N, C-alpha and C positions, 0 to 999 in steps of 0.2 A: 444545365451543363452536366456532361457525363464525367464521372470520376470513378476511381477504382472501387470495386464492390466492398472490399474489406474496410476501406476508409468510411464508406457510407454507414456500414454496420457499427463501426467504432463511434462515429459522430452521433449516431442515434442513441448512444449510451447503453448498448446491449453488451458490451465487453471491450476488451482491448483489441487492437488490430491483430495481434498475434492469435488471440482466441478466434477472431473472425476468419483468419486464414485457415485455421484448423477446421472450423465448421465447413468452410467451402471445400477443402480437400476431402472431408468426410462425406460430402454429398448432402449436407444438411441445409443448403441454401438454394432457394428457387427465385428466379426473376421472371415475372409474368408467367408463372406456372411452369417454367422450364428449369430443370435442375442445372446448376452451374458448378463446375469443379475446376474452373480455370482462374488462377489467382490474379491474372492480369485483366479479368473481365471488367468492362466499364458499364456503368448504369447511371441513370438520371434520377436522383432521389425525389425530384418533384413530379416525375411522370411515370416511373416504373414501379410496379408492385413487387416488393421484396418480402419473401417469407423466410424466416430464420428458425430452424429447429421446430417446424410445424406451426409457427405463429407469424401472422402478418406483422411486419415491422411498423411501429408507430411513426408518424411524421417527425421530422427533425425537431429536437427540443432546443430551447435557448440554453446556452451554457450555464451550468450550475456548479458552484464550488463552495464547499463548506468544510469546517473542521469540527470534530467531535471529540469530547473528552471521554474516552472509553473506560467504563468500570471493569473490574475483574469479574470473572465467572460469566462471561458471555463470549461467543465465538464470532470471529470476523468472517462472515459469509452472508450472502443475500438470501439464502434459503437453507434450512437444515431438515433433512428427512426424519431425524430423531426428535424433532420438536424441542431442541434445547434453545435457551435464550440466545438471540443473535443481536448484533449491533443494529440491525434494521428495525428491531422492536422500539428503538429510541428515536427513529426518524420517520415515523408514520405520518407526520404532518408536512413533510417535505413534498412539494408538488412534483409529479413526474418521477422518473426513475434515476437514482444515482447508485454508484457502487464504490466500495472502498478502494483506495490506492494502496496496494500492499496489504499486509496483515499485522495484527498484534495477536499473540496467542491468548488462550483462554484466561490465564491468570495475570496478564500484563495490562496495566492501565495506561491511559494517556492519549496523546494526540494522534488522530487518525483523519486523513484527508479523504473527502468524498467528492465525486464529480460525475457528470455524465459525458465527459470529454475523454473518450478512450485513447485518442492519439496523445494527448497531454499526459495521461496517466502512464502510458507505456514508456514515454520518454523519461519521465521522472524516476521510474523504477529501473531504467537501463543503467548498468554499471558504467557505461561510457559517460553519463552525466555526472556521476559521483556525488549525488545529492546527499548531504550530511543528515544523519539522524542522531539526535542528542537524547541521551537517557540518564535518568537518576537511578542508581542501582545500589541496593543494600545486599551485601554478600556476607556469608558466614566466615568468620575467622579474621585475623589481622593480616592484611596483605603485605607481602615483602617486596623488596626492590626486584628480586629475581622474577617474580610473577609479573610485575609491571613491565619489565623489559621484554618478557615473553609476549605480552599483549601488543607492545609497540612494534615487534617484529612481525606479528601475525601468527595465528594458531592454526594447526592443521585440522580441518573439518572435511569429511567426505573425501579424504585423500588429496585435498588441495589446501594450500595455505590461504588463510583469509587476508584481506587487506589489513594494513596496520590499524590498530585501534587506539585512538587518543584517549588516555585514561588519567584522571586526576583524583587524588584522594581528597574528599570533602571533609570528612571527620572519621574518627574511630570512636566506637561506643561499646564498651565491654568486649564481648567476643565477636562483634560485627564491625564491618567497615562500610562506609558510605562513599560511593564513587560517582563521578561524572564520566560517561563513556560516549565517544562520538564515533559512529560508523559511517562508511560510504557505500555499504552494500547491505543486503537484507536476506540472509539465508534463513531457512526454517529454524526457529528457536535459537537464533544466532547467539545472543548474549548469554542465554542460559547454558548452552552447550560449551561456549568458550570458557565461561567461569567454572564449569564443572571440570574442564580439562586442566585448569591451573590450580584445582583443589579448593576453590572457594564458591560453593553452590549459592545460587541466587535465593535470597529470602523475599525480596520485593523488587519490582521492576516497573518503571514508569517512563514513557517517552514524553519529553517536554518540548522537543523541537524537530521540525522536518523542513530542510531547506531554509527558506526565508521565513517560515512560519514558527510561531511560538505559542505555547499553551496559555501563558499568562494566568489570568484569574478565572478562566472558564470553569464553571462548576462541573464536578463529576457527573456524567450522564447527560450533559447539555451539549448543544451545538450552536454554531453561529455561521452566518454566511461571510465569505471573504469580501473585502472591499475591492474595487477596481484596481487600486494600487497594489494590493497583495497579489491579485491575479497576474498583473503585469510582471511582478518580481518572480513569480513562479515560472511564467513563460520564459523569462530571461534565463532561468536555470536550465531550460530544456529547449534550446533553439532548434 
């Protein structure tokens, strides 16, 4: 059956549908040895030969979904030219190709979803879905009501106001405050930049929830596959 080329590429786990559209527009996709730059182009993944960025696209994989407890001091990327530690170093035994859904920065720990389902990944990251990300945050200083109100209204980043951030004080310890923060969007270094804006730099940051998923007692640096029930709940968040 013929379907849109960008969907075929996303379903093969090579990247999101948006990335696939960019590769097509840039002339980096060939079908049966002919360059394709039309986003509405249809192809049959069972019959047509598709080459993406100089490589023959592998046959469709079975859907894979797993969560990983990312340690600090590794980057969220599938490949790094500078040979720095990446999250993929911990997933070498996972069969086939998977990619991270979103990012956690170099020094941030916690829950990171991986899949080979580009369409699902794109939907989960879309602001339209409003998937919640739950973080445990240790910040410098004793946070005041004024700063909490600022977070609740949204903070200006890149000349745009963020969505409201649900924030709860867990406890205060000396010159630091421990917070629970819930976001529905994921800008680059989002929490770190927001906390710097309100005058309370982040000391430690850990994501413990993403949508219907929770980190629970998964050890640092370990991963596990999602159950069918967990996958169904994820798909319900991104219809």
